[in-house]
C-alpha positions as YAML, in Angstrom:
chain: A
units: angstrom
residues:
- id: 1
  name: MET
  ca: [114.20, 91.80, 114.05]
- id: 2
  name: LYS
  ca: [112.60, 92.39, 110.63]
- id: 3
  name: LYS
  ca: [115.75, 94.00, 109.24]
- id: 4
  name: LYS
  ca: [117.85, 91.14, 110.62]
- id: 5
  name: LEU
  ca: [115.58, 88.56, 108.99]
- id: 6
  name: ILE
  ca: [115.82, 90.34, 105.64]
- id: 7
  name: ARG
  ca: [119.58, 90.73, 105.94]
- id: 8
  name: ASN
  ca: [120.09, 87.06, 106.80]
- id: 9
  name: THR
  ca: [117.79, 85.85, 104.00]
- id: 10
  name: VAL
  ca: [119.56, 87.99, 101.39]
- id: 11
  name: SER
  ca: [122.92, 86.80, 102.69]
- id: 12
  name: GLN
  ca: [121.82, 83.18, 102.34]
- id: 13
  name: PHE
  ca: [120.58, 83.89, 98.83]
- id: 14
  name: LYS
  ca: [123.96, 85.25, 97.78]
- id: 15
  name: ILE
  ca: [125.74, 82.27, 99.31]
- id: 16
  name: GLN
  ca: [123.41, 79.78, 97.66]
- id: 17
  name: PHE
  ca: [123.01, 81.34, 94.21]
- id: 18
  name: HIS
  ca: [126.03, 83.69, 93.95]
- id: 19
  name: HIS
  ca: [124.09, 86.81, 93.02]
- id: 20
  name: GLU
  ca: [121.77, 89.43, 94.49]
- id: 21
  name: PRO
  ca: [118.01, 88.76, 94.57]
- id: 22
  name: ASP
  ca: [115.69, 90.78, 92.35]
- id: 23
  name: ALA
  ca: [113.28, 91.37, 95.22]
- id: 24
  name: VAL
  ca: [112.56, 90.56, 98.86]
- id: 25
  name: PHE
  ca: [109.09, 89.98, 100.33]
- id: 26
  name: LEU
  ca: [107.77, 89.49, 103.86]
- id: 27
  name: SER
  ca: [104.74, 87.32, 104.54]
- id: 28
  name: PRO
  ca: [103.31, 87.64, 108.07]
- id: 29
  name: GLY
  ca: [101.97, 85.04, 110.45]
- id: 30
  name: ARG
  ca: [98.68, 85.62, 112.21]
- id: 31
  name: ILE
  ca: [96.77, 85.35, 115.45]
- id: 32
  name: ASN
  ca: [93.04, 84.75, 115.71]
- id: 33
  name: ILE
  ca: [91.01, 86.48, 118.38]
- id: 34
  name: ILE
  ca: [87.56, 85.05, 117.59]
- id: 35
  name: GLY
  ca: [86.47, 82.08, 115.51]
- id: 36
  name: GLU
  ca: [88.39, 78.80, 115.67]
- id: 37
  name: HIS
  ca: [87.10, 76.20, 113.16]
- id: 38
  name: ILE
  ca: [84.64, 78.83, 111.98]
- id: 39
  name: ASP
  ca: [86.11, 79.78, 108.63]
- id: 40
  name: TYR
  ca: [85.30, 76.52, 106.85]
- id: 41
  name: ASN
  ca: [81.80, 76.74, 108.35]
- id: 42
  name: ASN
  ca: [81.14, 80.10, 106.65]
- id: 43
  name: GLY
  ca: [81.15, 82.10, 109.87]
- id: 44
  name: PHE
  ca: [82.77, 85.30, 111.12]
- id: 45
  name: VAL
  ca: [86.37, 85.40, 112.34]
- id: 46
  name: LEU
  ca: [88.61, 88.13, 113.75]
- id: 47
  name: PRO
  ca: [92.26, 87.49, 112.85]
- id: 48
  name: ALA
  ca: [95.21, 89.87, 112.68]
- id: 49
  name: ALA
  ca: [98.62, 89.70, 111.06]
- id: 50
  name: ILE
  ca: [101.59, 89.79, 113.46]
- id: 51
  name: ASN
  ca: [105.15, 91.12, 113.27]
- id: 52
  name: LYS
  ca: [106.65, 87.68, 112.68]
- id: 53
  name: TYR
  ca: [107.36, 86.81, 109.05]
- id: 54
  name: VAL
  ca: [108.52, 84.39, 106.43]
- id: 55
  name: CYS
  ca: [111.02, 86.25, 104.26]
- id: 56
  name: PHE
  ca: [111.44, 85.44, 100.56]
- id: 57
  name: ALA
  ca: [114.42, 86.51, 98.46]
- id: 58
  name: VAL
  ca: [113.69, 85.80, 94.80]
- id: 59
  name: LYS
  ca: [115.26, 86.26, 91.38]
- id: 60
  name: LYS
  ca: [114.38, 85.31, 87.83]
- id: 61
  name: SER
  ca: [116.88, 82.87, 86.38]
- id: 62
  name: ALA
  ca: [118.12, 82.10, 82.88]
- id: 63
  name: GLY
  ca: [118.05, 78.34, 83.33]
- id: 64
  name: THR
  ca: [115.21, 75.84, 83.07]
- id: 65
  name: ALA
  ca: [114.99, 74.94, 86.76]
- id: 66
  name: ILE
  ca: [113.13, 76.44, 89.70]
- id: 67
  name: ARG
  ca: [115.45, 76.28, 92.70]
- id: 68
  name: LEU
  ca: [114.26, 76.46, 96.31]
- id: 69
  name: PHE
  ca: [116.36, 76.78, 99.45]
- id: 70
  name: ALA
  ca: [114.98, 76.74, 103.02]
- id: 71
  name: ALA
  ca: [117.68, 78.55, 104.97]
- id: 72
  name: ASP
  ca: [116.37, 77.57, 108.41]
- id: 73
  name: LEU
  ca: [116.45, 73.89, 107.46]
- id: 74
  name: ASN
  ca: [119.57, 74.11, 105.29]
- id: 75
  name: ASP
  ca: [117.60, 72.14, 102.71]
- id: 76
  name: TYR
  ca: [117.54, 72.49, 98.92]
- id: 77
  name: TYR
  ca: [115.09, 71.37, 96.25]
- id: 78
  name: GLU
  ca: [115.19, 71.81, 92.49]
- id: 79
  name: PHE
  ca: [112.89, 70.84, 89.63]
- id: 80
  name: GLU
  ca: [112.39, 71.65, 85.97]
- id: 81
  name: SER
  ca: [110.00, 74.55, 85.49]
- id: 82
  name: ASN
  ca: [107.86, 72.63, 82.96]
- id: 83
  name: THR
  ca: [107.34, 69.67, 85.32]
- id: 84
  name: LYS
  ca: [103.85, 68.74, 86.49]
- id: 85
  name: LEU
  ca: [104.34, 68.77, 90.24]
- id: 86
  name: GLN
  ca: [103.14, 66.27, 92.83]
- id: 87
  name: PRO
  ca: [103.45, 66.21, 96.63]
- id: 88
  name: ILE
  ca: [106.66, 64.72, 97.98]
- id: 89
  name: ASP
  ca: [107.90, 63.71, 101.43]
- id: 90
  name: LYS
  ca: [109.31, 67.17, 102.21]
- id: 91
  name: THR
  ca: [106.60, 69.23, 103.88]
- id: 92
  name: TRP
  ca: [108.22, 72.63, 103.36]
- id: 93
  name: VAL
  ca: [108.61, 71.92, 99.64]
- id: 94
  name: ASN
  ca: [104.94, 70.98, 99.26]
- id: 95
  name: TYR
  ca: [103.75, 74.39, 100.45]
- id: 96
  name: LEU
  ca: [105.80, 76.01, 97.69]
- id: 97
  name: THR
  ca: [105.32, 73.55, 94.86]
- id: 98
  name: GLY
  ca: [101.60, 73.42, 95.62]
- id: 99
  name: VAL
  ca: [101.43, 77.14, 94.90]
- id: 100
  name: ILE
  ca: [103.51, 76.83, 91.75]
- id: 101
  name: GLN
  ca: [101.35, 74.00, 90.40]
- id: 102
  name: GLU
  ca: [98.17, 75.94, 91.14]
- id: 103
  name: LEU
  ca: [99.55, 78.89, 89.17]
- id: 104
  name: LYS
  ca: [100.22, 76.46, 86.32]
- id: 105
  name: ASN
  ca: [96.70, 75.06, 86.60]
- id: 106
  name: ARG
  ca: [95.40, 78.58, 86.05]
- id: 107
  name: GLU
  ca: [97.52, 78.76, 82.86]
- id: 108
  name: LEU
  ca: [99.56, 81.67, 84.15]
- id: 109
  name: HIS
  ca: [102.90, 82.17, 82.46]
- id: 110
  name: PHE
  ca: [106.17, 82.47, 84.35]
- id: 111
  name: SER
  ca: [109.70, 81.21, 83.83]
- id: 112
  name: SER
  ca: [112.43, 79.81, 86.04]
- id: 113
  name: PHE
  ca: [113.48, 81.51, 89.27]
- id: 114
  name: ASP
  ca: [115.45, 81.06, 92.48]
- id: 115
  name: VAL
  ca: [114.04, 81.36, 96.00]
- id: 116
  name: VAL
  ca: [115.52, 81.47, 99.47]
- id: 117
  name: LEU
  ca: [113.13, 81.61, 102.41]
- id: 118
  name: SER
  ca: [113.71, 82.08, 106.11]
- id: 119
  name: SER
  ca: [111.31, 82.69, 108.98]
- id: 120
  name: SER
  ca: [110.94, 84.44, 112.31]
- id: 121
  name: ILE
  ca: [107.61, 82.66, 112.92]
- id: 122
  name: PRO
  ca: [108.05, 79.77, 115.38]
- id: 123
  name: MET
  ca: [107.09, 76.69, 113.39]
- id: 124
  name: GLY
  ca: [104.24, 74.60, 114.78]
- id: 125
  name: SER
  ca: [103.20, 77.30, 117.26]
- id: 126
  name: GLY
  ca: [99.73, 78.06, 115.89]
- id: 127
  name: LEU
  ca: [100.74, 81.29, 114.17]
- id: 128
  name: SER
  ca: [100.05, 80.03, 110.65]
- id: 129
  name: SER
  ca: [103.59, 79.75, 109.38]
- id: 130
  name: SER
  ca: [102.28, 77.44, 106.65]
- id: 131
  name: ALA
  ca: [99.87, 80.08, 105.34]
- id: 132
  name: ALA
  ca: [102.69, 82.64, 105.42]
- id: 133
  name: VAL
  ca: [104.84, 80.29, 103.34]
- id: 134
  name: SER
  ca: [102.21, 79.45, 100.73]
- id: 135
  name: CYS
  ca: [100.83, 82.98, 100.40]
- id: 136
  name: GLY
  ca: [104.29, 84.50, 100.43]
- id: 137
  name: MET
  ca: [105.29, 82.21, 97.57]
- id: 138
  name: ALA
  ca: [102.17, 83.17, 95.60]
- id: 139
  name: TYR
  ca: [102.75, 86.86, 96.25]
- id: 140
  name: ALA
  ca: [106.41, 86.69, 95.25]
- id: 141
  name: VAL
  ca: [105.74, 84.94, 91.94]
- id: 142
  name: ASN
  ca: [102.84, 87.29, 91.22]
- id: 143
  name: GLU
  ca: [105.08, 90.32, 91.72]
- id: 144
  name: LEU
  ca: [108.16, 88.88, 90.03]
- id: 145
  name: PHE
  ca: [106.31, 88.03, 86.82]
- id: 146
  name: ASP
  ca: [103.55, 90.69, 86.87]
- id: 147
  name: LEU
  ca: [100.76, 88.12, 86.84]
- id: 148
  name: GLY
  ca: [98.16, 90.66, 87.96]
- id: 149
  name: LEU
  ca: [96.48, 88.47, 90.57]
- id: 150
  name: THR
  ca: [94.30, 90.05, 93.27]
- id: 151
  name: ARG
  ca: [95.04, 89.57, 96.94]
- id: 152
  name: GLU
  ca: [91.93, 87.43, 97.30]
- id: 153
  name: THR
  ca: [93.14, 85.17, 94.50]
- id: 154
  name: LEU
  ca: [96.55, 84.88, 96.19]
- id: 155
  name: ALA
  ca: [94.86, 83.80, 99.43]
- id: 156
  name: ARG
  ca: [92.79, 81.21, 97.57]
- id: 157
  name: ILE
  ca: [95.90, 79.88, 95.81]
- id: 158
  name: GLY
  ca: [97.63, 79.51, 99.18]
- id: 159
  name: GLN
  ca: [94.60, 77.66, 100.53]
- id: 160
  name: LYS
  ca: [94.46, 75.36, 97.50]
- id: 161
  name: ALA
  ca: [98.14, 74.50, 97.94]
- id: 162
  name: GLU
  ca: [97.44, 73.39, 101.51]
- id: 163
  name: HIS
  ca: [94.47, 71.31, 100.35]
- id: 164
  name: GLU
  ca: [96.16, 69.62, 97.40]
- id: 165
  name: PHE
  ca: [99.83, 69.35, 98.42]
- id: 166
  name: ALA
  ca: [99.99, 69.60, 102.21]
- id: 167
  name: GLY
  ca: [96.86, 67.52, 102.75]
- id: 168
  name: VAL
  ca: [95.27, 70.01, 105.14]
- id: 169
  name: HIS
  ca: [91.63, 70.86, 104.43]
- id: 170
  name: CYS
  ca: [91.83, 74.30, 105.99]
- id: 171
  name: GLY
  ca: [89.48, 77.23, 105.69]
- id: 172
  name: ILE
  ca: [90.49, 80.59, 104.26]
- id: 173
  name: MET
  ca: [91.15, 82.58, 107.43]
- id: 174
  name: ASP
  ca: [94.90, 82.01, 107.81]
- id: 175
  name: GLN
  ca: [95.71, 82.84, 104.20]
- id: 176
  name: PHE
  ca: [93.37, 85.83, 104.16]
- id: 177
  name: ALA
  ca: [94.91, 87.28, 107.31]
- id: 178
  name: SER
  ca: [98.42, 86.86, 105.95]
- id: 179
  name: VAL
  ca: [97.61, 88.55, 102.63]
- id: 180
  name: PHE
  ca: [95.26, 91.28, 103.88]
- id: 181
  name: GLY
  ca: [96.78, 92.01, 107.30]
- id: 182
  name: LYS
  ca: [97.61, 95.60, 108.25]
- id: 183
  name: LYS
  ca: [99.63, 97.07, 111.10]
- id: 184
  name: ASN
  ca: [97.55, 97.75, 114.25]
- id: 185
  name: GLN
  ca: [94.40, 96.41, 112.58]
- id: 186
  name: VAL
  ca: [92.23, 93.35, 113.07]
- id: 187
  name: ILE
  ca: [90.07, 91.98, 110.28]
- id: 188
  name: LYS
  ca: [86.44, 91.07, 110.72]
- id: 189
  name: LEU
  ca: [86.05, 88.52, 107.92]
- id: 190
  name: ASP
  ca: [82.82, 86.97, 106.74]
- id: 191
  name: CYS
  ca: [84.00, 83.58, 105.50]
- id: 192
  name: ASP
  ca: [80.77, 83.06, 103.57]
- id: 193
  name: ASP
  ca: [81.41, 85.75, 100.96]
- id: 194
  name: LEU
  ca: [84.85, 87.07, 102.03]
- id: 195
  name: THR
  ca: [83.61, 90.56, 102.75]
- id: 196
  name: TYR
  ca: [85.76, 92.14, 105.44]
- id: 197
  name: GLN
  ca: [86.27, 95.23, 107.55]
- id: 198
  name: TYR
  ca: [89.30, 96.54, 109.43]
- id: 199
  name: TYR
  ca: [89.10, 97.64, 113.06]
- id: 200
  name: ASN
  ca: [91.65, 99.64, 115.01]
- id: 201
  name: ALA
  ca: [93.69, 97.39, 117.30]
- id: 202
  name: GLU
  ca: [95.86, 100.00, 119.01]
- id: 203
  name: LEU
  ca: [95.53, 98.87, 122.61]
- id: 204
  name: ASP
  ca: [97.27, 101.81, 124.32]
- id: 205
  name: GLU
  ca: [98.60, 100.50, 127.64]
- id: 206
  name: ASN
  ca: [97.14, 97.04, 127.05]
- id: 207
  name: CYS
  ca: [98.56, 94.27, 124.90]
- id: 208
  name: LEU
  ca: [97.99, 90.78, 123.63]
- id: 209
  name: LEU
  ca: [100.67, 88.31, 124.68]
- id: 210
  name: LEU
  ca: [101.81, 85.54, 122.38]
- id: 211
  name: ILE
  ca: [103.28, 82.86, 124.62]
- id: 212
  name: ASP
  ca: [105.17, 79.92, 123.17]
- id: 213
  name: SER
  ca: [104.01, 76.81, 125.02]
- id: 214
  name: CYS
  ca: [106.80, 74.83, 123.29]
- id: 215
  name: VAL
  ca: [104.16, 72.27, 122.28]
- id: 216
  name: LYS
  ca: [104.51, 71.91, 118.51]
- id: 217
  name: HIS
  ca: [101.77, 70.84, 116.13]
- id: 218
  name: THR
  ca: [100.73, 70.87, 112.52]
- id: 219
  name: HIS
  ca: [97.21, 70.89, 111.14]
- id: 220
  name: LEU
  ca: [98.01, 67.64, 109.37]
- id: 221
  name: THR
  ca: [98.87, 65.75, 112.59]
- id: 222
  name: SER
  ca: [96.73, 67.61, 115.15]
- id: 223
  name: GLY
  ca: [93.37, 66.09, 114.23]
- id: 224
  name: TYR
  ca: [92.33, 69.18, 112.26]
- id: 225
  name: ASN
  ca: [91.14, 67.16, 109.27]
- id: 226
  name: ASP
  ca: [89.27, 64.78, 111.58]
- id: 227
  name: ARG
  ca: [87.49, 67.69, 113.22]
- id: 228
  name: ARG
  ca: [86.47, 69.09, 109.85]
- id: 229
  name: GLN
  ca: [85.13, 65.70, 108.78]
- id: 230
  name: GLU
  ca: [83.09, 65.51, 111.98]
- id: 231
  name: VAL
  ca: [81.66, 68.97, 111.36]
- id: 232
  name: GLU
  ca: [80.75, 68.16, 107.75]
- id: 233
  name: SER
  ca: [79.09, 64.88, 108.78]
- id: 234
  name: SER
  ca: [77.09, 66.71, 111.44]
- id: 235
  name: PHE
  ca: [75.94, 69.34, 108.97]
- id: 236
  name: ALA
  ca: [74.83, 66.64, 106.53]
- id: 237
  name: ILE
  ca: [72.58, 65.25, 109.28]
- id: 238
  name: ILE
  ca: [71.12, 68.70, 109.97]
- id: 239
  name: GLN
  ca: [70.54, 69.39, 106.29]
- id: 240
  name: LYS
  ca: [68.83, 66.03, 105.82]
- id: 241
  name: HIS
  ca: [66.16, 67.16, 108.28]
- id: 242
  name: PHE
  ca: [66.17, 70.84, 107.27]
- id: 243
  name: PRO
  ca: [67.05, 71.09, 103.53]
- id: 244
  name: ASP
  ca: [66.69, 74.88, 103.46]
- id: 245
  name: ILE
  ca: [69.62, 75.38, 105.84]
- id: 246
  name: GLN
  ca: [72.69, 76.36, 103.81]
- id: 247
  name: ASN
  ca: [75.27, 76.54, 106.61]
- id: 248
  name: PHE
  ca: [75.56, 76.56, 110.38]
- id: 249
  name: ARG
  ca: [74.74, 80.27, 110.47]
- id: 250
  name: ASN
  ca: [71.16, 79.31, 109.57]
- id: 251
  name: CYS
  ca: [70.88, 76.82, 112.44]
- id: 252
  name: THR
  ca: [69.01, 77.59, 115.64]
- id: 253
  name: SER
  ca: [69.04, 75.78, 118.95]
- id: 254
  name: GLU
  ca: [65.61, 74.42, 118.00]
- id: 255
  name: HIS
  ca: [67.07, 72.84, 114.86]
- id: 256
  name: LEU
  ca: [69.85, 71.24, 116.87]
- id: 257
  name: SER
  ca: [67.51, 69.91, 119.53]
- id: 258
  name: VAL
  ca: [65.55, 68.03, 116.88]
- id: 259
  name: VAL
  ca: [68.65, 66.18, 115.65]
- id: 260
  name: ALA
  ca: [70.59, 66.04, 118.92]
- id: 261
  name: GLU
  ca: [70.26, 62.28, 119.38]
- id: 262
  name: GLU
  ca: [71.30, 61.53, 115.80]
- id: 263
  name: LEU
  ca: [74.25, 63.92, 116.04]
- id: 264
  name: GLY
  ca: [75.60, 62.23, 119.15]
- id: 265
  name: ALA
  ca: [78.65, 63.67, 120.87]
- id: 266
  name: VAL
  ca: [82.39, 63.74, 120.32]
- id: 267
  name: ARG
  ca: [84.21, 63.20, 123.60]
...
């Protein structure tokens, strides 16, 4: 499946741009075993990269435009490389241009290039295809132009793109798992300081099943931002009563019982 994805992406690149790509990159999706809505609350999570990918075929170009083609959508977008980018009404474009603008904001120097991307990650299935797109774009540009960015920086750039261009106020887990994932390993990630440790995930005769429910969602439309706002409002109430508490990891059941009535309940 991986070889087929690469072969199809390269084929689409040659059809679209009439030459071979300089390089091909794979950016994995992820599952999360422990810790939903925990990353933006500075907790511990246990994600793992999976063998489903967004594939990027890329090449430096001699022109002045950056050209993007989403093979799965048969959709094309082009803009001048010196343009200050803003979100548009094409979601897939925003994940890419958000990364490119963030690289510009950091005053990193790169020229025009062509990109074709295609995916084996089912979109809207909860496997972080958006993080794979944004981090894959950051990784590809970093490699293509020798920008020297660390993997942590690439994950943060992917996260910033989602915040600023996709409108999703996500934590860092999805991007971190995509960039740092290793075969047959899970990552215990401390989202407070981004320290992490790998653990062996070879399950012998056991396995984890990824089952497509065929119910599609995006963070932007699923209430994710609403949930984060509720969490932040709740923490502000807690901190008003207990100023020394820096995050939910410092809270005890005793703290919560004091503010329970003011916190209320979300039903």
